[in-house]
SERO-4910 file (N, C-alpha, C, O; in steps of 0.05 Angstrom, whole numbers):
BEGIN
 pado doro    nc1    nc2    nc3   cac1   cac2   cac3    cc1    cc2    cc3    oc1    oc2    oc3
  Unk    A     17    -24      0      0      0      0     18     25      0     38     26     13
  Unk    A      9     45    -15     23     70    -17      5     93     -7    -18     95    -15
  Unk    A     16    110     10      2    134     18     17    158      4     41    159      4
  Unk    A      1    176     -6     11    201    -17    -11    221    -18    -33    216     -8
  Unk    A     -5    244    -30    -26    264    -34    -28    272    -63    -39    293    -71
  Unk    A    -15    255    -81    -13    262   -109    -30    243   -127    -40    252   -148
  Unk    A    -32    218   -119    -44    198   -138    -73    204   -145    -82    193   -165
  Unk    A    -86    221   -130   -114    228   -137   -116    251   -156   -138    257   -166
  Unk    A    -94    264   -162    -94    287   -180    -96    279   -209    -83    259   -217
  Unk    A   -112    293   -224   -115    286   -253    -89    289   -267    -82    272   -285
  Unk    A    -73    309   -260    -47    313   -274    -26    292   -267     -6    290   -280
  Unk    A    -32    277   -246    -13    256   -238    -20    228   -248     -6    209   -245
  Unk    A    -43    226   -261    -54    200   -269    -35    184   -287    -30    161   -283
  Unk    A    -24    198   -308     -6    183   -326     20    176   -312     32    155   -318
  Unk    A     29    192   -294     53    186   -278     49    160   -262     66    143   -262
  Unk    A     27    158   -248     21    134   -232     18    110   -249     28     88   -242
  Unk    A      5    113   -272      1     90   -290     28     80   -301     33     56   -302
  Unk    A     45     98   -309     72     91   -319     88     76   -297    102     57   -302
  Unk    A     86     86   -272    101     74   -250     90     46   -245    106     27   -241
  Unk    A     64     43   -245     52     16   -241     60     -3   -263     67    -26   -257
  Unk    A     61      6   -288     69    -11   -311     98    -20   -308    104    -43   -313
  Unk    A    115     -1   -299    143     -8   -295    146    -29   -273    162    -48   -276
  Unk    A    132    -26   -252    133    -44   -229    122    -72   -237    133    -92   -229
  Unk    A    101    -72   -253     89    -98   -261    107   -115   -279    104   -139   -279
  Unk    A    126   -102   -292    145   -117   -309    161   -138   -293    166   -160   -302
  Unk    A    168   -130   -269    185   -147   -252    170   -160   -229    180   -177   -215
  Unk    A    145   -151   -225    129   -161   -203    100   -168   -213     81   -156   -203
  Unk    A     98   -186   -232     72   -193   -243     54   -205   -221     63   -221   -205
  Unk    A     30   -196   -220     11   -207   -200     11   -193   -173     -6   -199   -156
  Unk    A     31   -175   -168     31   -160   -143     13   -136   -146     17   -119   -163
  Unk    A     -6   -134   -128    -25   -112   -129    -14    -88   -114     -5    -91    -91
  Unk    A    -16    -65   -126     -7    -40   -112    -32    -22   -108    -46    -16   -127
  Unk    A    -37    -14    -83    -59      3    -77    -49     30    -69    -33     33    -50
  Unk    A    -58     51    -83    -51     79    -76    -74     91    -60    -97     90    -69
  Unk    A    -68    103    -38    -88    117    -21    -80    146    -20    -60    154     -7
  Unk    A    -95    163    -34    -89    192    -35   -102    205    -10   -126    205     -7
  Unk    A    -85    216      7    -94    229     31    -95    259     27    -80    269     10
  Unk    A   -113    273     41   -113    303     38    -87    314     49    -79    307     72
  Unk    A    -75    332     34    -49    342     42    -50    357     69    -31    354     85
  Unk    A    -71    372     75    -72    387    100    -74    369    124    -69    379    147
  Unk    A    -80    344    121    -81    325    143    -60    303    141    -58    286    158
  Unk    A    -44    304    120    -27    282    113     -7    274    136     -6    251    144
  Unk    A      7    294    146     28    287    166     16    280    193     28    266    209
  Unk    A     -9    290    198    -23    281    223    -31    252    220    -27    236    239
  Unk    A    -42    244    197    -49    216    193    -25    198    193    -25    176    204
  Unk    A     -3    208    181     21    192    180     33    189    208     43    168    215
  Unk    A     31    210    224     41    208    252     26    187    268     38    173    283
  Unk    A      0    185    263    -16    165    277     -8    137    268     -6    119    285
  Unk    A     -2    134    242      7    108    232     34    100    244     39     77    251
  Unk    A     52    120    245     79    115    256     77    107    286     91     89    295
  Unk    A     59    121    300     56    115    329     46     86    333     54     73    352
  Unk    A     28     77    315     17     50    318     36     29    307     32      5    312
  Unk    A     56     38    291     75     18    280     64      2    257     74    -19    250
  Unk    A     42     12    245     31     -2    222     18     19    203      7     39    213
  Unk    A     18     13    178      7     32    158     17     25    131     22      1    125
  Unk    A     21     44    113     29     39     86     58     28     85     74     33    102
  Unk    A     64     13     64     91      3     59    109     25     48    133     27     54
  Unk    A     97     41     31    111     63     17     96     89     22     71     89     21
  Unk    A    110    111     27     97    136     33    112    159     21    136    159     18
  Unk    A     96    180     14    107    204      1    115    224     23    101    227     43
  Unk    A    137    238     19    146    259     37    155    283     22    164    282     -1
  Unk    A    153    306     35    168    330     26    197    326     35    202    314     56
  Unk    A    216    335     19    244    334     27    249    352     50    234    371     56
  Unk    A    271    347     64    279    364     86    269    355    113    269    331    119
  Unk    A    260    374    129    252    368    157    230    347    159    230    331    178
  Unk    A    211    347    140    188    329    143    197    300    143    186    283    158
  Unk    A    216    293    125    225    265    125    247    261    146    248    239    158
  Unk    A    264    280    150    286    276    169    276    273    198    288    258    213
  Unk    A    254    286    204    243    283    231    230    256    236    224    249    259
  Unk    A    227    240    215    213    215    217    229    191    209    218    169    204
  Unk    A    255    194    206    272    172    196    271    147    214    277    125    205
  Unk    A    265    150    240    263    127    258    242    107    249    243     84    256
  Unk    A    223    116    233    201     99    223    207     89    195    190     75    183
  Unk    A    230     95    184    236     89    156    261     71    153    277     69    171
  Unk    A    262     57    130    285     40    124    305     56    107    296     69     87
  Unk    A    331     54    112    350     65     93    348     48     67    346     24     68
  Unk    A    349     62     45    345     48     19    370     49      1    368     43    -23
  Unk    A    393     57     12    417     60     -4    424     35    -21    430     38    -44
  Unk    A    421     11     -9    429    -13    -24    411    -18    -48    419    -31    -67
  Unk    A    386     -7    -47    367    -12    -69    369      9    -91    363      3   -114
  Unk    A    377     33    -84    376     55   -104    403     64   -114    406     85   -127
  Unk    A    424     48   -108    451     55   -117    452     61   -147    467     79   -155
  Unk    A    438     45   -163    438     49   -192    424     74   -202    427     81   -225
  Unk    A    410     87   -184    395    111   -192    409    137   -184    400    159   -191
  Unk    A    431    134   -168    443    158   -156    453    179   -177    450    203   -173
  Unk    A    463    169   -199    474    188   -220    451    200   -236    453    224   -244
  Unk    A    430    185   -242    409    194   -259    391    215   -245    382    234   -258
  Unk    A    386    211   -219    368    229   -205    384    250   -189    406    245   -179
  Unk    A    372    274   -187    384    295   -170    365    300   -146    342    292   -147
  Unk    A    376    313   -126    359    321   -103    360    301    -79    343    303    -62
  Unk    A    380    284    -78    382    263    -57    385    275    -30    375    264    -10
  Unk    A    400    296    -27    407    307     -1    383    312     16    383    309     41
  Unk    A    361    322      4    337    329     19    324    304     31    306    307     48
  Unk    A    332    280     23    319    255     32    340    238     47    336    214     50
  Unk    A    361    251     57    382    237     71    387    249     98    382    272    103
  Unk    A    397    232    116    404    242    143    427    224    153    426    200    152
  Unk    A    447    237    164    470    223    176    482    202    157    490    180    165
  Unk    A    484    211    131    497    193    112    481    171    101    490    155     85
  Unk    A    455    169    109    438    148     98    415    160     82    405    182     89
  Unk    A    406    146     62    385    155     44    358    141     52    357    117     55
  Unk    A    338    158     57    312    147     66    289    150     45    267    140     49
  Unk    A    295    165     24    274    170      4    287    175    -23    310    184    -25
  Unk    A    272    169    -45    282    174    -72    267    198    -83    242    198    -83
  Unk    A    281    218    -93    268    243   -102    252    239   -128    262    226   -147
  Unk    A    228    249   -129    211    249   -152    213    275   -167    216    276   -192
  Unk    A    212    297   -152    215    324   -164    237    339   -152    248    332   -131
  Unk    A    245    361   -165    263    380   -153    245    404   -145    230    414   -162
  Unk    A    248    413   -121    232    435   -111    250    459   -107    268    459    -91
  Unk    A    244    480   -122    260    504   -119    242    528   -114    217    526   -115
  Unk    A    254    551   -109    239    575   -103    248    598   -121    260    617   -112
  Unk    A    243    595   -147    250    616   -166    232    640   -163    209    638   -152
  Unk    A    241    663   -172    224    687   -172    213    689   -201    228    695   -220
  Unk    A    187    685   -203    174    689   -229    165    718   -232    158    731   -212
  Unk    A    165    728   -257    155    755   -261    138    755   -287    141    739   -305
  Unk    A    120    775   -287    101    777   -309    112    797   -330    113    821   -325
  Unk    A    121    786   -353    133    803   -373    113    824   -385    120    846   -393
  Unk    A     87    816   -385     67    834   -396     64    859   -378     61    881   -387
  Unk    A     66    855   -351     64    877   -333     90    895   -335     88    919   -332
  Unk    A    112    882   -340    137    897   -344    134    915   -368    141    939   -367
  Unk    A    123    905   -390    119    921   -414    100    944   -408    104    966   -417
  Unk    A     78    938   -394     58    958   -387     70    981   -371     63   1004   -373
  Unk    A     90    973   -354    103    993   -336    126   1007   -349    139   1023   -337
  Unk    A    132   1000   -375    154   1012   -389    181   1001   -382    202   1013   -386
  Unk    A    181    976   -371    206    962   -364    213    942   -385    196    933   -401
  Unk    A    239    936   -387    248    916   -407    242    888   -396    254    880   -376
  Unk    A    224    873   -409    216    847   -399    238    826   -401    237    805   -387
  Unk    A    259    832   -416    281    812   -419    304    819   -401    325    805   -401
  Unk    A    302    841   -386    323    850   -368    312    855   -340    310    878   -332
  Unk    A    305    834   -325    294    838   -298    315    850   -280    339    848   -286
  Unk    A    307    862   -258    326    875   -239    347    856   -229    342    832   -224
  Unk    A    371    866   -226    393    850   -216    401    858   -187    415    843   -174
  Unk    A    392    881   -178    398    890   -151    372    898   -137    351    901   -150
  Unk    A    373    900   -111    349    907    -95    339    935   -103    315    940   -105
  Unk    A    358    954   -107    351    981   -114    336    981   -141    317    995   -145
  Unk    A    347    965   -160    334    963   -186    305    952   -183    287    960   -197
  Unk    A    303    932   -166    277    920   -161    257    940   -150    234    941   -158
  Unk    A    266    956   -130    248    976   -118    240    997   -139    217   1006   -138
  Unk    A    258   1004   -157    251   1023   -178    230   1010   -197    211   1023   -205
  Unk    A    234    984   -203    215    970   -220    188    969   -206    167    972   -219
  Unk    A    188    965   -180    163    963   -164    147    989   -166    123    990   -167
  Unk    A    162   1012   -165    149   1038   -166    136   1042   -193    113   1052   -195
  Unk    A    149   1033   -215    137   1035   -242    113   1016   -244     93   1023   -257
  Unk    A    115    993   -232     93    974   -233     68    984   -218     46    980   -226
  Unk    A     74    998   -196     52   1009   -180     37   1030   -197     12   1032   -196
  Unk    A     52   1047   -211     40   1067   -229     23   1054   -250      3   1065   -260
  Unk    A     31   1029   -258     16   1015   -279     -8   1001   -268    -23    988   -283
  Unk    A    -12   1003   -241    -37    992   -229    -35    965   -218    -56    951   -214
  Unk    A    -11    955   -212     -8    928   -201     10    929   -176     25    948   -172
  Unk    A      8    908   -160     25    905   -137     52    893   -146     54    882   -168
  Unk    A     72    896   -129     98    885   -137    100    855   -132    110    840   -149
  Unk    A     90    846   -108     92    818   -101     65    806    -95     47    818    -83
  Unk    A     61    781   -104     38    765    -95     48    749    -72     69    735    -74
  Unk    A     34    750    -49     43    736    -25     19    724    -10     -1    737     -6
  Unk    A     22    698     -3      2    685     14     16    674     38     34    658     36
  Unk    A      8    684     62     21    675     86      1    666    107      7    665    131
  Unk    A    -22    658     98    -43    648    117    -33    623    131    -38    620    155
  Unk    A    -19    606    117     -8    581    129     19    586    141     31    568    153
  Unk    A     30    610    139     57    615    148     78    605    129    102    605    136
  Unk    A     70    597    105     89    586     86    103    608     70    125    603     59
  Unk    A     91    632     68    103    653     52    131    660     60    148    666     43
  Unk    A    137    660     86    164    667     96    184    647     87    208    654     83
  Unk    A    177    621     84    195    601     75    204    607     47    228    606     40
  Unk    A    184    614     30    190    620      2    207    646      0    226    647    -15
  Unk    A    200    665     17    215    691     17    244    686     25    262    696     12
  Unk    A    248    671     47    275    666     57    292    652     35    314    661     29
  Unk    A    281    631     24    297    615      5    300    629    -22    320    626    -35
  Unk    A    279    644    -30    280    657    -56    299    681    -57    313    685    -77
  Unk    A    300    696    -35    316    721    -35    344    717    -22    362    733    -27
  Unk    A    347    697     -5    372    695     10    397    693     -7    418    703      1
  Unk    A    396    680    -31    421    679    -47    431    707    -55    454    710    -63
  Unk    A    414    728    -54    423    755    -59    430    770    -34    439    793    -35
  Unk    A    426    758    -11    430    772     15    454    761     30    470    776     41
  Unk    A    456    734     31    479    722     46    503    719     28    500    714      4
  Unk    A    527    723     39    551    717     24    553    687     20    541    672     35
  Unk    A    569    678      0    571    649     -4    580    633     20    570    611     25
  Unk    A    598    645     36    607    630     60    585    628     81    580    607     92
  Unk    A    571    650     85    549    649    104    527    630     95    514    617    112
  Unk    A    522    630     69    502    612     58    510    583     63    494    567     73
  Unk    A    534    576     56    544    548     60    544    540     89    538    518     96
  Unk    A    552    559    107    552    553    135    524    547    145    520    529    161
  Unk    A    504    563    135    476    558    143    468    530    136    456    516    153
  Unk    A    473    522    112    465    495    103    479    473    119    468    452    125
  Unk    A    504    479    127    520    460    142    512    459    172    523    443    187
  Unk    A    493    476    180    484    476    208    498    496    226    492    498    250
  Unk    A    516    512    214    529    534    229    515    560    224    524    577    208
  Unk    A    492    563    237    474    586    230    477    608    251    474    604    275
  Unk    A    482    632    241    484    656    259    459    673    254    458    689    235
  Unk    A    439    669    270    414    683    267    416    713    273    399    729    265
  Unk    A    438    720    286    442    748    293    458    764    273    463    788    277
  Unk    A    467    751    252    483    765    232    466    786    217    442    782    214
  Unk    A    478    808    209    462    829    195    448    818    170    426    827    164
  Unk    A    461    799    156    449    789    131    424    773    137    404    775    123
  Unk    A    425    756    158    402    740    165    379    758    174    356    754    166
  Unk    A    386    778    191    365    797    199    353    812    176    330    820    176
  Unk    A    370    817    156    360    831    132    338    817    118    320    829    107
  Unk    A    339    790    118    317    774    106    290    782    118    270    786    104
  Unk    A    290    784    145    265    790    159    258    819    158    234    827    158
  Unk    A    279    837    157    273    865    155    259    872    129    240    887    128
  Unk    A    270    860    107    258    865     81    230    852     79    212    863     66
  Unk    A    226    829     92    199    817     93    179    837    104    157    840     94
  Unk    A    186    849    126    168    869    139    166    895    123    144    906    120
  Unk    A    189    904    114    190    930    100    173    930     74    158    949     69
  Unk    A    175    908     59    160    906     34    130    907     39    115    920     25
  Unk    A    122    893     60     93    893     67     85    921     78     64    931     70
  Unk    A    101    932     95     95    959    107     92    980     85     77    999     88
  Unk    A    107    977     63    107    996     41     86    991     20     85   1003     -1
  Unk    A     68    971     26     46    965      9     53    952    -18     39    955    -37
  Unk    A     76    938    -18     85    925    -43     73    897    -47     74    886    -69
  Unk    A     61    886    -26     47    860    -28     18    864    -34      7    886    -31
  Unk    A      5    843    -44    -24    844    -46    -36    849    -18    -24    841      2
  Unk    A    -59    862    -16    -71    868      9    -78    842     24    -86    822     12
  Unk    A    -76    842     51    -84    820     67    -67    795     63    -78    773     62
  Unk    A    -41    798     62    -24    774     57    -27    753     78    -25    729     73
  Unk    A    -31    762    104    -34    742    126    -60    727    124    -63    706    137
  Unk    A    -79    736    109   -104    722    107   -108    710     79   -129    699     72
  Unk    A    -86    711     63    -86    700     36    -72    673     36    -49    671     44
  Unk    A    -86    652     28    -73    626     27    -53    624      4    -58    634    -18
  Unk    A    -30    612     10    -10    609    -12    -22    590    -33    -20    596    -57
  Unk    A    -34    568    -24    -45    548    -42    -76    552    -42    -88    544    -23
  Unk    A    -88    564    -62    -76    573    -87    -83    602    -92    -80    612   -114
  Unk    A    -91    617    -70   -100    644    -74    -77    663    -82    -81    680   -100
  Unk    A    -54    660    -70    -31    677    -78    -23    672   -107    -16    690   -122
  Unk    A    -24    646   -115    -17    639   -142    -36    653   -161    -29    662   -183
  Unk    A    -62    655   -153    -82    667   -170    -78    697   -173    -83    709   -194
  Unk    A    -68    710   -152    -61    738   -153    -41    744   -175    -43    763   -190
  Unk    A    -21    726   -176      0    730   -197    -11    722   -225     -7    737   -244
  Unk    A    -25    700   -226    -35    691   -252    -54    710   -265    -55    713   -289
  Unk    A    -69    725   -248    -89    743   -259    -78    771   -265    -92    789   -273
  Unk    A    -51    774   -262    -39    799   -269    -42    821   -249    -38    845   -255
  Unk    A    -49    814   -224    -52    834   -203    -26    841   -189    -24    860   -174
  Unk    A     -6    824   -193     21    828   -181     42    819   -201     38    801   -217
  Unk    A     65    833   -201     85    829   -222    105    807   -215    117    795   -233
  Unk    A    108    800   -189    128    780   -181    115    760   -161     97    767   -146
  Unk    A    126    736   -161    119    717   -140    142    698   -136    154    688   -155
  Unk    A    149    694   -111    169    673   -104    153    648   -101    137    645    -82
  Unk    A    157    629   -119    139    606   -119    154    580   -122    176    577   -110
  Unk    A    143    562   -137    154    534   -137    162    526   -166    155    540   -185
  Unk    A    175    504   -168    181    493   -194    175    463   -195    183    449   -214
  Unk    A    161    453   -175    154    425   -175    130    420   -193    133    418   -217
  Unk    A    106    418   -182     83    411   -200     58    427   -193     36    419   -201
  Unk    A     61    448   -178     39    467   -172     51    494   -167     74    496   -157
  Unk    A     37    515   -173     48    542   -168     73    546   -183     92    558   -173
  Unk    A     74    537   -208     99    537   -224     94    547   -252     72    556   -259
  Unk    A    114    544   -269    114    555   -296     90    546   -312     79    562   -327
  Unk    A     82    521   -309     60    511   -325     33    522   -316     17    530   -333
  Unk    A     29    523   -290      5    535   -279      2    564   -288    -19    573   -298
  Unk    A     24    579   -285     23    608   -292     21    612   -322      8    630   -331
  Unk    A     33    593   -337     32    596   -366      5    592   -378     -1    602   -400
  Unk    A    -13    578   -364    -40    574   -373    -55    601   -375    -73    605   -390
  Unk    A    -46    620   -358    -59    646   -357    -42    668   -372    -53    686   -385
  Unk    A    -16    665   -369      2    687   -378     17    679   -404     31    696   -415
  Unk    A     13    654   -413     26    646   -438     56    648   -436     68    639   -416
  Unk    A     69    659   -457     98    660   -457    108    685   -442    132    692   -445
  Unk    A     91    698   -427     99    722   -412    109    716   -384    113    734   -367
  Unk    A    113    690   -378    124    682   -352    154    683   -353    167    668   -369
  Unk    A    166    700   -337    195    702   -336    206    691   -310    191    688   -291
  Unk    A    231    685   -310    245    675   -286    269    692   -281    286    695   -299
  Unk    A    271    703   -257    295    720   -250    309    709   -226    296    695   -209
  Unk    A    334    715   -223    349    707   -200    345    728   -177    335    750   -182
  Unk    A    352    720   -153    349    738   -130    365    764   -135    388    763   -144
  Unk    A    353    787   -131    368    812   -134    389    814   -112    385    806    -89
  Unk    A    412    825   -119    434    828   -100    427    851    -80    423    874    -87
  Unk    A    427    843    -54    423    862    -32    449    869    -19    455    892    -12
  Unk    A    465    848    -15    491    850      0    514    847    -20    515    828    -35
  Unk    A    533    865    -19    557    863    -36    571    836    -30    575    829     -7
  Unk    A    578    823    -51    591    797    -48    573    773    -50    582    750    -52
  Unk    A    547    778    -49    528    756    -52    528    746    -81    532    761    -99
  Unk    A    525    720    -84    526    708   -111    500    692   -116    498    669   -109
  Unk    A    480    705   -128    454    693   -132    455    666   -147    470    663   -166
  Unk    A    440    647   -137    438    620   -150    410    610   -145    396    618   -126
  Unk    A    401    592   -162    374    580   -158    374    563   -133    389    544   -130
  Unk    A    356    570   -114    354    553    -90    335    529    -95    311    533   -101
  Unk    A    346    505    -93    329    482    -97    340    457    -83    363    456    -75
  Unk    A    322    438    -78    328    413    -65    311    392    -78    295    397    -96
  Unk    A    314    367    -68    294    347    -75    267    356    -65    265    366    -42
  Unk    A    246    354    -81    220    364    -74    203    345    -58    200    347    -34
  Unk    A    192    326    -73    177    304    -59    190    278    -67    202    276    -89
  Unk    A    187    258    -50    199    232    -56    186    210    -39    174    216    -19
  Unk    A    189    186    -49    177    163    -35    197    148    -17    221    145    -24
  Unk    A    187    140      6    204    125     25    191     99     32    168     94     26
  Unk    A    206     82     46    197     55     53    194     53     84    212     61     99
  Unk    A    171     44     93    166     42    122    182     19    134    186     -1    122
  Unk    A    190     24    158    206      4    173    190    -22    177    202    -43    179
  Unk    A    163    -19    179    147    -43    186    139    -60    161    126    -80    164
  Unk    A    147    -51    137    139    -67    114    150    -95    115    173   -100    125
  Unk    A    134   -114    106    143   -143    108    162   -151     86    176   -171     88
  Unk    A    163   -135     64    180   -142     42    195   -117     32    186   -104     13
  Unk    A    216   -110     46    231    -85     39    240    -83     10    238    -62     -2
  Unk    A    249   -105     -2    259   -104    -29    236    -97    -49    240    -81    -67
  Unk    A    213   -110    -45    191   -104    -63    182    -75    -60    176    -62    -80
  Unk    A    181    -66    -35    173    -38    -30    193    -19    -43    185      1    -55
  Unk    A    219    -25    -40    240     -8    -52    238     -9    -83    243     11    -96
  Unk    A    231    -33    -94    228    -34   -123    205    -16   -133    207     -4   -154
  Unk    A    184    -14   -117    162      3   -124    171     33   -123    164     48   -141
  Unk    A    188     39   -103    199     66   -102    216     72   -127    215     94   -139
  Unk    A    231     52   -136    247     55   -160    229     59   -185    236     75   -203
  Unk    A    207     45   -186    188     49   -208    176     76   -208    171     88   -229
  Unk    A    170     86   -184    159    113   -181    179    135   -188    171    158   -191
  Unk    A    204    128   -191    225    147   -200    238    138   -226    260    147   -232
  Unk    A    224    121   -241    235    112   -267    232    135   -287    216    153   -284
  Unk    A    249    133   -308    249    155   -328    222    158   -341    212    180   -346
  Unk    A    209    136   -349    183    137   -362    162    151   -345    147    168   -354
  Unk    A    162    143   -319    142    155   -301    147    184   -297    129    201   -298
  Unk    A    173    192   -292    179    220   -287    176    237   -312    170    261   -310
  Unk    A    180    226   -335    175    241   -360    146    248   -363    139    270   -371
  Unk    A    128    229   -355     99    234   -356     92    255   -335     75    272   -341
  Unk    A    105    255   -312     99    275   -291    107    303   -301     93    322   -296
  Unk    A    130    304   -314    139    330   -325    120    339   -347    112    363   -348
  Unk    A    113    321   -365     96    329   -388     68    338   -380     58    358   -390
  Unk    A     56    323   -362     28    328   -355     24    348   -331      6    364   -332
  Unk    A     42    346   -312     39    363   -288     57    387   -289     54    406   -273
  Unk    A     77    386   -307     96    408   -308    118    408   -287    132    427   -283
  Unk    A    120    385   -273    140    383   -252    168    384   -264    174    372   -284
  Unk    A    187    398   -250    215    395   -257    224    370   -242    229    370   -218
  Unk    A    225    348   -257    230    322   -245    259    319   -237    277    333   -246
  Unk    A    264    299   -219    291    294   -210    309    281   -230    333    281   -228
  Unk    A    296    270   -251    311    255   -271    326    275   -290    313    289   -305
  Unk    A    352    275   -289    368    294   -305    370    286   -334    381    302   -350
  Unk    A    359    263   -342    361    255   -370    337    262   -386    337    258   -411
  Unk    A    317    274   -374    292    282   -389    298    305   -407    311    325   -399
  Unk    A    289    303   -432    293    324   -452    272    347   -449    248    342   -451
  Unk    A    282    371   -443    264    394   -440    269    415   -462    260    438   -459
  Unk    A    282    407   -483    289    426   -504    265    439   -518    268    461   -529
  Unk    A    242    426   -518    219    437   -531    201    452   -511    179    461   -518
  Unk    A    210    455   -487    193    468   -466    194    498   -469    211    509   -483
  Unk    A    175    512   -456    175    542   -456    201    553   -444    215    539   -429
  Unk    A    207    578   -450    232    591   -441    236    589   -411    259    586   -402
  Unk    A    215    591   -395    218    591   -366    231    564   -357    247    564   -338
  Unk    A    223    542   -370    235    516   -362    264    515   -369    281    506   -353
  Unk    A    271    525   -393    299    525   -401    316    542   -381    338    534   -375
  Unk    A    305    564   -372    320    581   -353    324    565   -327    346    565   -316
  Unk    A    303    552   -317    305    537   -292    325    515   -294    343    511   -277
  Unk    A    323    499   -315    340    475   -318    369    484   -322    388    471   -313
  Unk    A    373    507   -336    401    517   -340    414    525   -314    438    526   -312
  Unk    A    397    532   -294    408    541   -268    413    519   -248    423    524   -226
  Unk    A    404    495   -255    406    473   -235    435    467   -228    441    462   -205
  Unk    A    453    467   -248    481    459   -242    494    478   -222    510    469   -206
  Unk    A    487    504   -223    500    523   -204    482    528   -180    489    545   -163
  Unk    A    460    514   -178    441    518   -156    451    510   -129    471    495   -127
  Unk    A    438    519   -108    445    513    -80    421    504    -65    398    511    -73
  Unk    A    424    489    -43    401    481    -27    387    505    -16    399    526    -10
  Unk    A    360    503    -13    344    525     -3    348    527     28    350    507     42
  Unk    A    350    552     38    355    556     66    335    544     84    342    531    104
  Unk    A    309    547     78    289    538     97    288    507     99    279    497    120
  Unk    A    297    493     79    296    464     79    316    453    100    313    430    109
  Unk    A    336    469    107    356    460    127    345    461    156    357    450    174
  Unk    A    321    474    159    310    477    186    291    455    193    280    442    175
  Unk    A    288    449    219    270    429    228    241    438    224    236    462    221
  Unk    A    222    419    223    194    426    220    184    443    244    167    460    241
  Unk    A    196    438    267    189    454    291    196    483    288    180    501    293
  Unk    A    221    488    278    230    516    274    214    529    251    209    553    252
  Unk    A    208    513    230    192    524    208    164    533    217    154    553    209
  Unk    A    152    517    235    126    524    245    127    550    261    110    568    258
  Unk    A    148    552    278    152    577    293    157    601    275    146    622    279
  Unk    A    173    596    254    179    618    236    153    628    221    150    652    216
  Unk    A    136    609    215    110    616    203     94    634    221     82    654    212
  Unk    A     92    627    247     77    643    266     89    671    270     75    691    270
  Unk    A    116    671    272    129    697    276    128    715    251    126    739    253
  Unk    A    128    702    228    126    718    203     99    732    202     97    755    192
  Unk    A     78    720    212     52    733    212     52    756    232     40    777    226
  Unk    A     66    753    254     68    775    274     84    798    263     78    821    268
  Unk    A    105    792    247    121    813    235    104    830    215    106    854    215
  Unk    A     87    816    200     71    831    181     49    847    195     42    868    186
  Unk    A     39    836    217     18    851    232     29    872    250     14    889    261
  Unk    A     55    872    254     68    892    272     68    885    301     74    902    318
  Unk    A     62    860    307     61    852    336     86    838    345     88    828    368
  Unk    A    107    838    328    133    827    336    155    843    321    150    852    298
  Unk    A    178    846    333    200    859    320    219    839    307    218    815    314
  Unk    A    236    848    289    255    830    276    273    818    297    279    794    296
  Unk    A    283    834    316    301    824    337    288    802    354    300    782    361
  Unk    A    263    807    361    248    787    377    245    761    361    249    739    372
  Unk    A    239    763    336    235    740    319    260    723    316    259    699    320
  Unk    A    283    736    310    307    720    306    317    708    332    329    687    332
  Unk    A    312    721    354    320    710    380    305    684    386    317    665    394
  Unk    A    279    684    380    263    660    384    271    638    365    273    614    372
  Unk    A    277    646    340    284    626    320    311    613    326    315    589    323
  Unk    A    330    630    336    356    619    344    353    599    367    366    578    366
  Unk    A    336    605    386    332    587    408    319    561    399    327    539    408
  Unk    A    300    562    381    287    538    370    307    521    354    307    497    356
  Unk    A    323    535    338    342    521    321    366    510    336    380    492    326
  Unk    A    370    520    360    393    510    376    420    520    366    440    508    371
  Unk    A    419    543    351    444    554    341    446    583    352    431    591    369
  Unk    A    465    598    341    470    625    350    454    646    336    456    669    343
***
């Protein structure tokens, strides 16, 4: 049995069928049952299954804290997926202490998308997006005159701050500070880290976000603000929702991708991305090899090509041909080689939850940046 929150989606149907067909080649007669759980309850339901020590054999996870916090309930799968290590990217997000617990299906990044049509309306060059924060603020002023907001933001779930942190940090932190953060040597009191939260508050205070960001759901209300042309920029996703394909349905070829604007001298912008979602094997499964084989089928080239084609996911399989894709895809894929892990993925789910609550207080004015980073440092157990 497989638990996930994707198999019930229409855009995932061909992906699941291809994976089943691949699995059936080597396991004829073995029945695979997919149970699509509601995402907003998924980890609660999974937690109950883990506590009882019984549940699905294979389960879907977000990379980073969500899977790392639960590795005690999972089997390391290194011996089974050794042959896939070169073909697939994004393994680090599904690994802990040198062991691999999940195989990446998608790559999840936080690119800054922009609306080229709004740029044209505002008298800006749509092929030359801002490279510095000052340039971005000038562009925002022109966009405001053209009748649109600068940023689409949804922070009702507290997720907006995660996207903001990871999307903009490559232009704020120096390469050393960035690498130290990912390695667990995080200085929450550094001016650059505080700058992430200062700009978060400042942009909202200056009216550059859509109104009511704290009451706007990221999924999918903020995406709609951008798609409908009410805001010129959104820090969003590149997996299979809130991404180039979703936005392209409304904006056509006017979807642009820009790197983080440079805020701090010496910062070197790069695409922030990690493994997005991936399948893992439960410790209680009676047949680990068969379960791991199903995970391999769920990350087979045929299956992932279907996921990319139908859902628009930037899949983990580096061999998929994207040469005929829209320009936004080419830009994203071209940046993968120089990309870096996203900052928020390095944090525990506990610290991310706290950051979400504090981010709402920062926007509402009920907490200061210094208060927020002090609490986050304490939660993270670093300086």
